[in-house]
PyMOL commands that place a pseudoatom at each C-alpha (Angstrom):
pseudoatom trace, name=CA, resn=MET, resi=1, chain=A, elem=C, hetatm=0, pos=[90.325, -178.886, 264.667]
pseudoatom trace, name=CA, resn=PRO, resi=2, chain=A, elem=C, hetatm=0, pos=[90.976, -176.037, 267.172]
pseudoatom trace, name=CA, resn=GLY, resi=3, chain=A, elem=C, hetatm=0, pos=[88.277, -174.696, 269.501]
pseudoatom trace, name=CA, resn=ALA, resi=4, chain=A, elem=C, hetatm=0, pos=[84.896, -176.389, 269.976]
pseudoatom trace, name=CA, resn=ALA, resi=5, chain=A, elem=C, hetatm=0, pos=[82.703, -177.244, 266.940]
pseudoatom trace, name=CA, resn=VAL, resi=6, chain=A, elem=C, hetatm=0, pos=[78.776, -177.204, 267.106]
pseudoatom trace, name=CA, resn=LEU, resi=7, chain=A, elem=C, hetatm=0, pos=[76.585, -178.954, 264.665]
pseudoatom trace, name=CA, resn=ARG, resi=8, chain=A, elem=C, hetatm=0, pos=[73.423, -177.117, 264.015]
pseudoatom trace, name=CA, resn=VAL, resi=9, chain=A, elem=C, hetatm=0, pos=[70.416, -178.176, 262.063]
pseudoatom trace, name=CA, resn=LEU, resi=10, chain=A, elem=C, hetatm=0, pos=[67.776, -175.742, 260.711]
pseudoatom trace, name=CA, resn=VAL, resi=11, chain=A, elem=C, hetatm=0, pos=[64.379, -177.204, 259.609]
pseudoatom trace, name=CA, resn=PRO, resi=12, chain=A, elem=C, hetatm=0, pos=[62.358, -174.854, 257.347]
pseudoatom trace, name=CA, resn=ASP, resi=13, chain=A, elem=C, hetatm=0, pos=[58.777, -175.063, 258.442]
pseudoatom trace, name=CA, resn=GLU, resi=14, chain=A, elem=C, hetatm=0, pos=[57.528, -172.678, 256.030]
pseudoatom trace, name=CA, resn=ASP, resi=15, chain=A, elem=C, hetatm=0, pos=[57.835, -174.750, 253.293]
pseudoatom trace, name=CA, resn=PRO, resi=16, chain=A, elem=C, hetatm=0, pos=[57.757, -178.479, 253.610]
pseudoatom trace, name=CA, resn=HIS, resi=17, chain=A, elem=C, hetatm=0, pos=[59.647, -178.781, 250.084]
pseudoatom trace, name=CA, resn=LEU, resi=18, chain=A, elem=C, hetatm=0, pos=[62.723, -177.265, 251.595]
pseudoatom trace, name=CA, resn=GLU, resi=19, chain=A, elem=C, hetatm=0, pos=[65.492, -179.691, 252.869]
pseudoatom trace, name=CA, resn=PRO, resi=20, chain=A, elem=C, hetatm=0, pos=[66.986, -178.816, 256.279]
pseudoatom trace, name=CA, resn=THR, resi=21, chain=A, elem=C, hetatm=0, pos=[70.217, -177.124, 256.637]
pseudoatom trace, name=CA, resn=VAL, resi=22, chain=A, elem=C, hetatm=0, pos=[73.135, -178.534, 258.643]
pseudoatom trace, name=CA, resn=ARG, resi=23, chain=A, elem=C, hetatm=0, pos=[75.920, -176.047, 259.406]
pseudoatom trace, name=CA, resn=ILE, resi=24, chain=A, elem=C, hetatm=0, pos=[79.025, -176.906, 261.399]
pseudoatom trace, name=CA, resn=TYR, resi=25, chain=A, elem=C, hetatm=0, pos=[80.059, -174.072, 263.412]
pseudoatom trace, name=CA, resn=SER, resi=26, chain=A, elem=C, hetatm=0, pos=[83.771, -173.816, 263.915]
pseudoatom trace, name=CA, resn=PRO, resi=27, chain=A, elem=C, hetatm=0, pos=[86.533, -171.567, 263.200]
pseudoatom trace, name=CA, resn=ASP, resi=28, chain=A, elem=C, hetatm=0, pos=[85.996, -172.748, 259.534]
pseudoatom trace, name=CA, resn=GLU, resi=29, chain=A, elem=C, hetatm=0, pos=[81.982, -172.460, 259.240]
pseudoatom trace, name=CA, resn=HIS, resi=30, chain=A, elem=C, hetatm=0, pos=[80.742, -175.198, 256.836]
pseudoatom trace, name=CA, resn=VAL, resi=31, chain=A, elem=C, hetatm=0, pos=[77.273, -175.971, 255.542]
pseudoatom trace, name=CA, resn=VAL, resi=32, chain=A, elem=C, hetatm=0, pos=[77.080, -179.679, 254.838]
pseudoatom trace, name=CA, resn=PRO, resi=33, chain=A, elem=C, hetatm=0, pos=[74.171, -180.741, 252.126]
pseudoatom trace, name=CA, resn=TYR, resi=34, chain=A, elem=C, hetatm=0, pos=[71.258, -182.753, 253.958]
pseudoatom trace, name=CA, resn=GLU, resi=35, chain=A, elem=C, hetatm=0, pos=[71.786, -185.870, 251.372]
pseudoatom trace, name=CA, resn=ILE, resi=36, chain=A, elem=C, hetatm=0, pos=[75.309, -186.271, 252.816]
pseudoatom trace, name=CA, resn=VAL, resi=37, chain=A, elem=C, hetatm=0, pos=[74.268, -185.857, 256.209]
pseudoatom trace, name=CA, resn=GLN, resi=38, chain=A, elem=C, hetatm=0, pos=[71.503, -188.581, 255.652]
pseudoatom trace, name=CA, resn=TRP, resi=39, chain=A, elem=C, hetatm=0, pos=[73.950, -190.848, 253.995]
pseudoatom trace, name=CA, resn=PHE, resi=40, chain=A, elem=C, hetatm=0, pos=[76.459, -190.464, 256.708]
pseudoatom trace, name=CA, resn=MET, resi=41, chain=A, elem=C, hetatm=0, pos=[74.020, -191.140, 259.528]
pseudoatom trace, name=CA, resn=GLU, resi=42, chain=A, elem=C, hetatm=0, pos=[72.717, -194.308, 257.408]
pseudoatom trace, name=CA, resn=GLN, resi=43, chain=A, elem=C, hetatm=0, pos=[76.355, -195.429, 257.706]
pseudoatom trace, name=CA, resn=VAL, resi=44, chain=A, elem=C, hetatm=0, pos=[76.600, -194.996, 261.239]
pseudoatom trace, name=CA, resn=ALA, resi=45, chain=A, elem=C, hetatm=0, pos=[73.330, -196.879, 262.070]
pseudoatom trace, name=CA, resn=ASP, resi=46, chain=A, elem=C, hetatm=0, pos=[74.726, -199.727, 259.709]
pseudoatom trace, name=CA, resn=GLN, resi=47, chain=A, elem=C, hetatm=0, pos=[78.149, -199.770, 261.623]
pseudoatom trace, name=CA, resn=VAL, resi=48, chain=A, elem=C, hetatm=0, pos=[76.510, -199.589, 264.924]
pseudoatom trace, name=CA, resn=GLU, resi=49, chain=A, elem=C, hetatm=0, pos=[74.269, -202.385, 264.128]
pseudoatom trace, name=CA, resn=ARG, resi=50, chain=A, elem=C, hetatm=0, pos=[77.150, -204.711, 263.054]
pseudoatom trace, name=CA, resn=CYS, resi=51, chain=A, elem=C, hetatm=0, pos=[78.923, -203.989, 266.055]
pseudoatom trace, name=CA, resn=ARG, resi=52, chain=A, elem=C, hetatm=0, pos=[76.007, -204.583, 268.644]
pseudoatom trace, name=CA, resn=ILE, resi=53, chain=A, elem=C, hetatm=0, pos=[75.674, -208.167, 266.667]
pseudoatom trace, name=CA, resn=ALA, resi=54, chain=A, elem=C, hetatm=0, pos=[79.240, -208.960, 266.721]
pseudoatom trace, name=CA, resn=PHE, resi=55, chain=A, elem=C, hetatm=0, pos=[79.531, -208.029, 270.502]
pseudoatom trace, name=CA, resn=GLU, resi=56, chain=A, elem=C, hetatm=0, pos=[76.436, -210.354, 271.286]
pseudoatom trace, name=CA, resn=GLN, resi=57, chain=A, elem=C, hetatm=0, pos=[77.739, -213.104, 269.182]
pseudoatom trace, name=CA, resn=GLY, resi=58, chain=A, elem=C, hetatm=0, pos=[81.539, -213.204, 270.022]
pseudoatom trace, name=CA, resn=GLY, resi=59, chain=A, elem=C, hetatm=0, pos=[82.193, -210.715, 273.044]
pseudoatom trace, name=CA, resn=PRO, resi=60, chain=A, elem=C, hetatm=0, pos=[84.095, -207.463, 273.090]
pseudoatom trace, name=CA, resn=GLU, resi=61, chain=A, elem=C, hetatm=0, pos=[87.172, -208.993, 271.024]
pseudoatom trace, name=CA, resn=ALA, resi=62, chain=A, elem=C, hetatm=0, pos=[85.055, -209.344, 268.180]
pseudoatom trace, name=CA, resn=VAL, resi=63, chain=A, elem=C, hetatm=0, pos=[84.179, -205.766, 267.681]
pseudoatom trace, name=CA, resn=GLU, resi=64, chain=A, elem=C, hetatm=0, pos=[87.819, -204.761, 267.288]
for i in range(1, 64): cmd.bond("trace and resi %d" % i, "trace and resi %d" % (i + 1))
show_as sticks, trace
zoom trace
């Protein structure tokens, strides 16, 4: 991806029923549905947890 990308999240405070808007600012600006961002972050958290457990149990070579 050429150029710097910036992730920006707008949380609506005027209506609690509205979902946050996640935008990726880059040469090709994109809006990402909040549900996808939630799913992605859950996957990241699961992977981090697995890596930490593997590292504690078997050292750095277990994480590869």
